[in-house]
NUNUTI-833123 format. One record per residue (C-alpha): residue in three letters; x, y, z. Coordinates in nm, 3 decimals. Example, Ala and Ser with C-alpha at 12.3 -4.5 7.8 and 13.67 -1.06 7.14 Angstrom:
BEGIN
residuo ALA	px 1.230	py -0.450	pz 0.780 .
residuo SER	px 1.367	py -0.106	pz 0.714 .
END
This chain:
BEGIN
residuo MET	px -0.010	py 0.000	pz -0.002 .
residuo PHE	px 0.274	py 0.240	pz 0.091 .
residuo LEU	px 0.455	py 0.168	pz -0.234 .
residuo LEU	px 0.159	py 0.245	pz -0.442 .
residuo GLU	px 0.109	py 0.580	pz -0.258 .
residuo ARG	px 0.473	py 0.668	pz -0.308 .
residuo THR	px 0.447	py 0.579	pz -0.676 .
residuo ALA	px 0.135	py 0.797	pz -0.717 .
residuo VAL	px 0.305	py 1.089	pz -0.541 .
residuo ILE	px 0.612	py 1.056	pz -0.764 .
residuo THR	px 0.399	py 1.038	pz -1.073 .
residuo HIS	px 0.202	py 1.344	pz -0.958 .
residuo ILE	px 0.518	py 1.531	pz -0.888 .
residuo HIS	px 0.654	py 1.438	pz -1.242 .
residuo ILE	px 0.341	py 1.564	pz -1.398 .
residuo MET	px 0.355	py 1.885	pz -1.207 .
residuo ILE	px 0.735	py 1.935	pz -1.309 .
residuo GLU	px 0.640	py 1.881	pz -1.675 .
residuo ALA	px 0.359	py 2.135	pz -1.660 .
residuo LEU	px 0.601	py 2.382	pz -1.485 .
residuo GLU	px 0.858	py 2.321	pz -1.757 .
residuo GLU	px 0.605	py 2.387	pz -2.031 .
residuo GLN	px 0.485	py 2.707	pz -1.855 .
residuo ILE	px 0.838	py 2.824	pz -1.825 .
residuo ALA	px 0.891	py 2.763	pz -2.201 .
residuo HIS	px 0.586	py 2.976	pz -2.287 .
residuo LEU	px 0.686	py 3.257	pz -2.055 .
residuo THR	px 1.037	py 3.257	pz -2.196 .
residuo ARG	px 0.899	py 3.287	pz -2.550 .
residuo ALA	px 0.668	py 3.565	pz -2.441 .
residuo MET	px 0.954	py 3.746	pz -2.278 .
residuo GLU	px 1.167	py 3.718	pz -2.593 .
residuo ASP	px 0.876	py 3.847	pz -2.807 .
residuo LEU	px 0.823	py 4.142	pz -2.580 .
residuo SER	px 1.199	py 4.215	pz -2.573 .
residuo ASP	px 1.188	py 4.225	pz -2.963 .
residuo VAL	px 0.892	py 4.464	pz -2.938 .
residuo VAL	px 1.066	py 4.690	pz -2.691 .
residuo ALA	px 1.381	py 4.701	pz -2.908 .
residuo LYS	px 1.171	py 4.792	pz -3.217 .
residuo GLN	px 0.989	py 5.066	pz -3.019 .
residuo ASP	px 1.328	py 5.197	pz -2.896 .
residuo THR	px 1.450	py 5.237	pz -3.260 .
residuo GLU	px 1.132	py 5.406	pz -3.365 .
residuo LEU	px 1.134	py 5.642	pz -3.069 .
residuo ARG	px 1.492	py 5.746	pz -3.137 .
residuo HIS	px 1.397	py 5.814	pz -3.503 .
residuo LEU	px 1.087	py 6.010	pz -3.409 .
residuo THR	px 1.296	py 6.209	pz -3.154 .
residuo GLN	px 1.552	py 6.296	pz -3.415 .
residuo LEU	px 1.280	py 6.405	pz -3.647 .
residuo VAL	px 1.111	py 6.623	pz -3.394 .
residuo GLU	px 1.443	py 6.792	pz -3.300 .
residuo SER	px 1.508	py 6.842	pz -3.668 .
residuo LEU	px 1.164	py 7.007	pz -3.734 .
residuo GLY	px 1.212	py 7.215	pz -3.416 .
residuo LYS	px 1.541	py 7.343	pz -3.551 .
residuo LYS	px 1.368	py 7.435	pz -3.879 .
residuo ILE	px 1.101	py 7.611	pz -3.686 .
residuo GLN	px 1.361	py 7.800	pz -3.474 .
residuo GLY	px 1.550	py 7.902	pz -3.796 .
residuo PRO	px 1.589	py 8.242	pz -3.941 .
residuo ASP	px 1.216	py 8.271	pz -4.040 .
residuo SER	px 1.113	py 8.239	pz -3.675 .
residuo GLU	px 1.206	py 8.608	pz -3.599 .
residuo SER	px 0.990	py 8.738	pz -3.891 .
residuo GLY	px 0.680	py 8.570	pz -3.744 .
residuo GLY	px 0.635	py 8.273	pz -3.972 .
residuo ILE	px 0.774	py 7.991	pz -4.182 .
residuo ILE	px 0.736	py 7.969	pz -4.562 .
residuo PHE	px 0.707	py 7.620	pz -4.674 .
residuo SER	px 0.826	py 7.526	pz -5.022 .
residuo ASP	px 0.471	py 7.496	pz -5.169 .
residuo GLU	px 0.330	py 7.801	pz -4.985 .
residuo ARG	px 0.298	py 8.147	pz -5.155 .
residuo PRO	px 0.434	py 8.449	pz -4.967 .
residuo PRO	px 0.166	py 8.679	pz -4.844 .
residuo HIS	px 0.242	py 8.957	pz -5.103 .
residuo TYR	px 0.187	py 8.723	pz -5.398 .
END
């Protein structure tokens, strides 16, 4: 009787270990996927930051003192 109980406990522990290993594998995959997403977002954020800084410099350029920016496809007010 004791041997059967011990075998049942060992089998149950083995099943639990397999389930935990499977869960760890899924979580590891999810973590790697999220890491890839964060890396991509970091690259996009750096690019957008540079773009905003570049546009800010254009806005702060010589035309900022005259009160406006003339875009290449925009006619000047006296036209």
